[in-house]
N, C-alpha and C positions, 0 to 999 in steps of 0.2 A: 479154242481160242485165239484170237492175234493178238499180240500185247502191243499200243502203240506209246511213242513218250511224247507227240503232239495236239494230242486230245482224244476226249474222253471215249473206250469203246464202252458204250448202255448199252449193246443188245442182248434180251434176256433171252435165252430157248422156249421157258415155259409162258414165257408169255405169248410169244409170238407165234409159239403151237398152239397157245386157246387160241388165238384172229385169225390161222387157216381155214381159206372160201375165205373170207370177206377182204379183197384184196384196198376196198374202206377205208378197212381197221388200219389194216397193216400201211396202209399211206398214214393216219392220222400218225403210228406209233410211232414211224417212222422221224416224221415232222417233229413232234414233241420232245422224241433226243436226241434228234440231232439239233435242235434249238436250246436243249441246255446249258451246249456248251459254247458261250461265248465267244471263242475261240474259232467254231465254225461259224458260225453269223452272228450278231446280231438281235436287239429286240429290234419286231414288224422288217425286219432284212429277210431276203432270202424265197422261194416258193418250191413247192412242193406238187409232184404230181403222180395219177398215177391211172391206165386207160385201161377199162373195165369193159364184158359185153352183158349188155345189160338187156334187158322185153320193153321194144318199145307198148306203152302205154298203146297208142293211135294204134297199132300195127300188128301186134304181140309177135313182134321178129325181134330179132334178136338186133341190135345195134352196137354198134363203138361206142361208147361215152367217153373223155374225159375228166376224173375228180382231179381239181387242183385250186390252191388256195385262192381263198377269195382277198375283194381290193380291199387293203386296207389292217388284215391280217398279221399274224405272229403265230412261226411254227411249232415256237416252245410253246406256245398252252391253244394249239389249234384243236379246233370241235370239227366235229360232221356239218354243224352249223354256218362256219367260216370255212368252208367251202363251195367254191361252182362247180355244176355239173352241166358241163355240152356233148352235146350231139357231134363226136369227131369230124365227120365229112361235113359235115352243116359246115366249123370250125374252116376244114383246107378248102373248101369252096369257095369262102368268102376272095380266096385269091384270082376268080373271076370276075370281082368287080373293083378290083383294088384299083385305082387314078396312079399311081405313084406313092415315092415318100414324101411328096409337097403337102398329101391333100388322103397322108394315113392315119392323123387324128378322129374321120368323120369313122374310121373302119371300128374304134370302143362301140358306138351302137349299136351298131348290126350282131353285136357277142351277144347280147339278146334276141335276137332272132336266133340262135346258136344252142339252146337254154334247152340243160330238159329235166333238168330236176324245178321244180315249180317252184322252192321251197328255197335256194341258190341264193350265196353270195354273191353281191354285183361285179362278175369278172376282173382280175386285174390287167392292167396291163400289158402284164409278160405273156396274158394265154396265148398267142400265138408264138410267145416263144418254145413251151412245149409242143403246141399240135404238132409245128408243126416237123417236128422230130416224131421216130413209130418207136421211140421204146416204152415199156409197158411203166416202166416208173421212170421218172427223171429228179433230181433232187438240184435248184439254182441257185447256192447258194453266196456267202460274201468273208470269206475265209482273208482277216488278214495274211496267211502267208501268202496264197496263191494273189490277192491285189495287190503284194508289195511286189510279185513280179509284172502280173499283168498293167503297174498303172510306172515302173521302169522304163528308162528314156529304151535300154535294148532285149523287151519285156517278150518280144515276137520268139525272138532267135534264142535268146536263153528256154525259153517256153517247148523250141523242137530241140535244142541239144540236153536237156534237159527229161523229156519223159522220153526220146528220141522217134519223136512223131506217133506217139501214140495219143496225144493231148491235143487237138486244131487249134486254129488263131485266128478272132473274128476283131477285124480293127475298132476302136469307141463308137459308136453308133448310138445315142438317144431310143431306151428301151423302145418295142411299136411294133408295130403290124410288120418293118421293114426285116429289121434287126429278126424276125423268126426265119424268114425268107435269108439270109447270108445264114442264117446258123444250118440252116436244108440244103444251103448250097456250103456250106467247106466238109460238112458227110460227107456229101456229092461226092463233091475233089479229094475226101479221102474216109473210104469207106476202113472201116476195122479201128478206127479212133474208139476211146471210150470217153472222151467227153472234149469240150471249149471253154478253149482263157477266153476275156471276153478283156478288152484292151481296157483300162482303165477304171473296169465294172467288176469282176468277178468269174464266175466256174458254174461249167454245165457238164453235170455225168451223171452216170445212169445205169441200168441194169436193167433183165429180163423177170427179177425177184425185189419186193419193198428191200430186202437183205440182200441179193450183191448191188442197187443200186447203191445201199447205207455203206457195204463195206471199199467198195470205188469210189465212195466220197473218203473216207477217213485215206484211204492208200492215196490219192491225188493229193489229200492236205497236207498231211504227214512226208509223205516228198519231199514239197514245197518247203513246209515247218523245218526239216532237216539240212536243204539243201541253204537255206537262211539259215539256221546255225553255225554251218558250218563255216559261213560267208564273213562275220560279222569279226571286224578287227581285222583280219586280214588286205582289203586292198586300201583301208586308211579306216582312224577309229574311232569308236560309234557318234555320228552330229558332232566330228571333228573334236571330240573330247571334253571334258567339264571344263566347266568355264569358272564353278563359280561352287560351291558346298550349297547344301543346304539347311534352313536353320534346324533344330530340334525340333519334335515333333510337336514340346510347349510351348515352342517358342511360338512356330509353325499358329498354331494355337493361336495363344496371344495375339501375334497378325490380325490373321481373319476374324475375330472378334472384336477389331475394333475397326477394321480396313468392311465387313461383307455390308454393314450397313449405307455405306455413303457408293460404296457400288453399287449397289441397289437403287438407292436412287435416284443413280446417272441413268441406269436403265431399263428408269419404271418410269421413262418419261413421257412416255406416250400411252402403255397404260401400268398394273399392278403386277412383277415378275415374281416370281419364289427363284430364290436360290439355292443353290446346292456347293460344295465346294467335295473334291477330292485331290490330297494328294501322297496321290497312287503312285508309287517308283518307278513307274515307268513314265506316266507325266514328271518326275522330279529330274529321270534321266533329262529327257528333253527339255522342260525351259532352263535349266540347268547348262547346256551342253552350248557349244560356241558357232553350231548350226540353227540355231533357232530366229535368228534374226533373219536368213535365209530362207529357211525354211516355212516359216511361219509365215508367212503375204503370200504364199504360195498357195494358198488353202488345200481342200481336198481334191480326193482324183473320184472313189464311189458317188454315184451317186447319191443313195441313202447316206454317206458321211453329209453333206453340206445341205441334203434340205434339213437336217437336225443342227448340225452349227453351223450354219451360214456359209458367208466365203470364203471370210478369214477371219481370225482369231484381234481380240485387242491386247498389246503385249506391251503389260504398262511398266512404267519410266520409273518405279519406285527401287531405292535399292531393298531386298531381303532387312535390313536390320532397325529401316528408317524409323524414325519415332511418328507415330503415330498417332499422337494424344492433341494435338490443332487440329482439331477436325475440319477449320477452316482454313487455315492451311491444306491442306491434303486436297481439299475440294480445288483449290486456285490449281491446285499441280495438274492435277486432274482434268479440270475442265476441259483446256486446247486438247486433249488427247480423244479422249471422247468429240469433242465438237469435230478433229481431225479424222475424228468414223464415220461419224454423222456425211461426212461429206466426200467420201471414200465411196459410200453405200449409195449414195444421189447420184454423183458420177458415173459408176458400173454403172446402176438401174440407166439413166437417161444415155448412156452410150451403147445400150446395147440393150434396150426396151425393140417393140414391133409397132404396129398401131391394135394393134385389137389388144396388147400385154397388160393383164391386171394392172391395178394402183399399186402404186411403191406401197411397202409392208413395212414394217416399224423399224425404224434406220440404225435400231439400238447395239450393240454384241451380244450375241450368243455366249460365246465362249472369251475368258476373260484370264490371262497367263502372269502370275505371279513371278519370276525365276526367285528360287531361293525355297519358295513357298508351296506353290498349286495351282489346281485352277478353277474355276468359277464360270458357272454358269450360268444361267438367268434365262426361266422361260415363265409359261402361261400357270404350269404345275407342278410340285415338287418332280412327278415324273415323268416328263419331260425335260425338264431341268436334269434331271438326276443321270438319265436316255441321252441326252445330248453330252453331256459327260462323257459317255462309255462312248460313243459314238466317236468321242476326241480320239480316245487313247485309241480304239481300233484306228484313228489315221495316225496320229503315230508307229504305232505299230506299222503299220506301211509303210510311213516315208522310211519308219529304220532299217523296214529291210531290202527299199527298196536301191538308197545309199550303198548298201552294204553289196550288194552284188552290179548295180551297176548306177545309173541318176535317177531319182526321182522326178515324174514330170507329172503336173496336176492339170484340171481337164483349162482348157482355152477362158476367157472370163466367157463368151456367148455361149460357148458351150453350154459352162454354168450355169448362165439366166437360163438359157432357152430350159433349164428344167426346173431351175429355180420357178419362171414365172409360167410357167404348163400351163398350159387353159386347161387341161387332163386334169392338174394338179391343183387349182384357182375351184374348180368342181367339184373335187374329193374337198377343198375343203370350207366351199361353201355347204355343202351336206352334213360338215361336223354341227355337233344342236350348239345351241346359242350359249353362251358364257350365262353360268350361275354369278347372280347378285352378290356374289363376295369370292367367287373366282382371283385368283391373286390375293390374295389376302390372308396371314397371315394374326393369327386367335393367343392366347395366353388367356384363359379363365380363374381365377384363382380358385380353389379349393371343389376341382374338377373333376374328382370323384367319386361323387355323388348326388341325391338332391339334384340343387337349383344349379350348383354348375355345374356337373354331365348332361344338365339339359340346357345347358347356354350350351354348351361345349357342340356338344349332339345336336343345334339348330344352327348354329354356326359351317357345320363340318356340311349336315342336310344345306348350306347353299352357296357352297364349294372352296369354303374357306380350310383350308390348314390350318391343327391342330396341334395345341402347346397343352396337352395336360399334367395336372401335378395334381398335389394336397400331401396331405399332415404322413395320413395313413397309409403304409410301401402294399398292402394287400387289398387293403379296400381298389389301391392307383392299378395295380395290376389287374386285375380283376375288373376294369374298367379302357383299361391299353386296348385284351383280350378283343372287349366289345366292340370296341371302335375299329381298330382293326378290322376283325369279323364284317363288321358295317361300308371299312370306308377304305380299306387299303395301307397297307406299312405307309405310304406313299405321303396318306394325310395323315398321317398320327407320330407325336414323338412325348413322351413320358420326362418328366425330372421331379424327384422330393422335393417338395417347398414348403417351406414353414415362414409366415408373413413376415414374424418377427425376427428373425438372423435375418439381416442383414450380408451375410456374406451368401447366404440359401439363394436370396434376392440373384443377385450376382451370381451368381453359376445356374441357375435356370435361364435366364434371360441371356446368359452366356450361348446352355443350350440352341434354347433357338435359336439365335443367328447363326451356329454352328449349322446347326438342320435346316434352315425355312430363308437364312440371307438378314431377318431383322424379323421388326412385329410391325404389324398397325393397329390393332383393336388390341384393347387388356380389359379387361374387367376384371374389375374388383369386386367379389364376392364370399370372399373367405372368411367364415366368422363362422362366431358361439355364440351360447345364451344363459343371463342368468337371472332367472326371474324371485328377486328376496325383495322382504322393508327394506328400510334405514335401516333399520336395527339390526337385521339378521345380515344385511351384506359387510362383508367385511373386506380389506385393504385388498386383499392377494385377491376379490373377487374380478375387485376396482382397476387394479392393475393389469391385473389379464385380459377387463372389457375393452380396455384403453390397447394396448401395445396390437393386441390381434385386430379390431374392430380400425382405429385413428392410426395408428403408429403402424398398423399393417398397411396399411389403405395408400398412405403418403410414402414409406419406403416405396410400395411397387410404382406406385405416380414417378415419384421421382428419378427411380434409377432406369423405366420406361421411358421418361421423355428423351434422356439423350439420344435412347437409337431414336425416336420416330423423330427426332432432329435432326439428327447425323444424314437420315435418310431423305429429307425435307419432302415429302409428300403430304405430308396431311399425317392424321392417324384419327384414333377416337378413344374416348377413356369412359367407361363406360362401371359407374358408382352405384351398386347393390344396398341400399341402403334400408329406411324400413317407414312405413305409414308412422313409426314409434318414436319417429323426427320429429312427426308435425304434429301427435297427439301424447298429451301428457293420462296416462294412466299409473294402480296401484301395481307397486311391488316390482317399479323397474328404473329406479332411480337413475344408476347404473350405466343398462343397456340402453334405455332413452335421452339418456345422454354424450352417447360416446356416438348413436345415432345422426344424434344431431350435430356433432362437432365432425361423421362422417358428410354431414351434407352442406354443411357450412364449405367445408376444407373444398369440393366440388365444386360449390360456384368462381370460390378464393382459384382455382385451378382454370378456370373457364374463363375469366375473366385476365389469367395471367399469360397463358398458353395459346387466344386465338390468333393471335399476328405468328406461329407457329402452322395452323391451321389445324391446331387441336382442338377436334372438338369437347369438349365433355360434359356425360350429360348423367339423370340420374334412374335409376327403376323406382319402386318404392311399393315393396311387397306387403301383405299382408296376411298370415295365417297359412302359412305355404305350411303345410306337415309332411305328404310325402314325399318320403324319402329323405330328408334331410337330417343333418345331427343337431340344428336346433331343436330340437325335442326332444336329446339324450338328456340327460345331465341334469334331470328335475326342471327342467324350463315345464313341459307341459303339468307334472301337476306344481308347481307354482301359479301357474296362469291358470289353471280349474280349483284352486287356490282361490286366486283373489276376485273371481268371477264367480266363487259359492257352487259348483258345477261339479260334474265328478271329468277324468282324464277324457272319457271316450265318449261326453259328451260335447268334446269340445271345434272340432270340428263343423256338428250342426250347429254349436253356438254360433262360430267365426261368420259363417255360412249367411244364419239368419238374423245377422245384422247387419248384414248390409245391404246398398239397396237397393241391386240385381241379386240375392239371395244364392250368391252365388259359391262355391268353395274352390277355391282356386291351389292351380297345380302346376309342380318349376318349370311344366312347357308353358304358362302363362306368362312367366319371366323372360322365358327365353325369346318369346316374340315379342315381348316387348324392349328386351338388349338389341334384337334382330329391326326396327320396327326401328334404334336409334342410327346403326348401325348398316344397314343396308342401302343406299342412297338416295334415296330420295329426302333425307331431313340436312342434305349434308351444310345447307347455313345455315343450323340449327346447331346451336348452345347453351349451356349453363340451364339446361332445362329438367322439368320433372316427373314423371309417368308414373302417376299412382295405377299401381294394379293390384286395390283389396276388392271387386266386387264395388266399390260407391262405399266409404265414409267418409260422410258428410265432415265429419270431425277432422276430415284427412288435405277436407278440399284447402288448395292455397289460395291466400284472399292476399 
């Protein structure tokens, strides 16, 4: 087995042996292990293929078929359903109808006429790049080490010298049919080469078998990475040496907690964005350097990079230790910076657009750099924001390597624009599913480890939000987290222990939410408990506990959340789960019922105060939600049954029969009511109460 320092050798002979005879399965295996190493290619980047003989279902003759990663896939997670399969000869015959580079976009539609497997994924723009090369197995990868050379001023000569002519070179050209012909021409002019470097773009390597192709790819990347490692610090100091030292980890986090909601507000001026933060050591090395101000405005080189990160980042004009407590003052300082970025982006669009260019997109930055602290990224969802940060780290690696061996060169603005606003790229965006109602929203539901709280959090996640799960019970919270991660993915969920009576825990939970997602949009005060006793039996301890959890807890969470919501300045929602008992008087209920009454009026008072900040405060009044609820623990069910003179097991039917609709109320019913408040159709509604009790006439508002 070969050993490598700069890439991971993951080939397992036992697994590969079990796949022998199935070249497509070996393609998938090779793709997955290549994609598992982000130094080899980034998420969604690169392309892999194999060519095999298949039986033509129409003629029963053997035909050569190319299997290749389809449009929009990721090689690290690629499955057969993500592949496109095309008749190879039909694809190559398209050269006969090719009208030249000015018309190459029309060739993409013709790929569909070459489909062999009718269940194929849509072929990607890279299809002809693989099709016009004769090799059985091909990898097109975006390793940082190779792109660093490809994006350097002297990349062509460095490639020739480093590989002694065994790796070809093709100058930058937008991916497409013509680039496939360029690769074919490079091979014909340089027979015997084992790969091709694409200027400013990436690497093509190949082999007769899946294993040969894999090893060839690793060998070339390892050679590039070793060359870079040996070059750091020789020509000049890395990034011109360090201009400053980072804050400590704790100090960085403290600055992020204060600043992220403000940044998120600026970046969400056109639509709500989810944030991500990283203080990876590679980021800190770059943003703390003397070369930051020179390199950052140049933008990135590889198309995959700037499609994710925009043409260039925004570098903040804040001192790393600047006091960020005065939100208005921080906004005053940052406002011109964001206005300048939007103006720059609009000028970039206007100066580069064509007659048929798609309309200008969001003018806000995706990547925001804070020297001494770290990198913020903002996008439509957490995964996209996280991946954007990963791509910018790739770009940092490229700049570092290119500067070490030569001089970093970014794509010209027009070339970058022609990729970003490519009609084919726009068509891909238009094919994406429509955003859900809560996409870009961050939701915290107190007591979301089970019962009503979990149902509310699940509904919010189903509607596209990221959720901050929390509970006072660690075991219950862990089980809930596992369930949500499986259902919605790791990027959509975070957890934090939370006792709503503890001000420090509330602060810690909200800080966690800000660090994970950049802020908060929707707060559902749901955490609660219940005690049902007569006046004589009610103790002071019972009273204090009810008022601590229900009343003080709602107040403290609302108070702490308000500061974040106001810092973002993009409005928000607070929904308080109160109770029918806030409106209806019943026996054995003096502590719980009066606390619920306090919660209800506090909600109205909050709505009156927070309306000017576009923060809506509304109420859901449930009744008799028994399923999976903590309320029915601790003797409450027994107390209510005693009050009504029935058995505990008769409670569900009893509650249903006393309603106008004769319905049992479920946690999902409360979740739907919460969504009704925050889903977008009631954005001009605040201070309202929505009863979800099956119809209890005594609880009607008068």
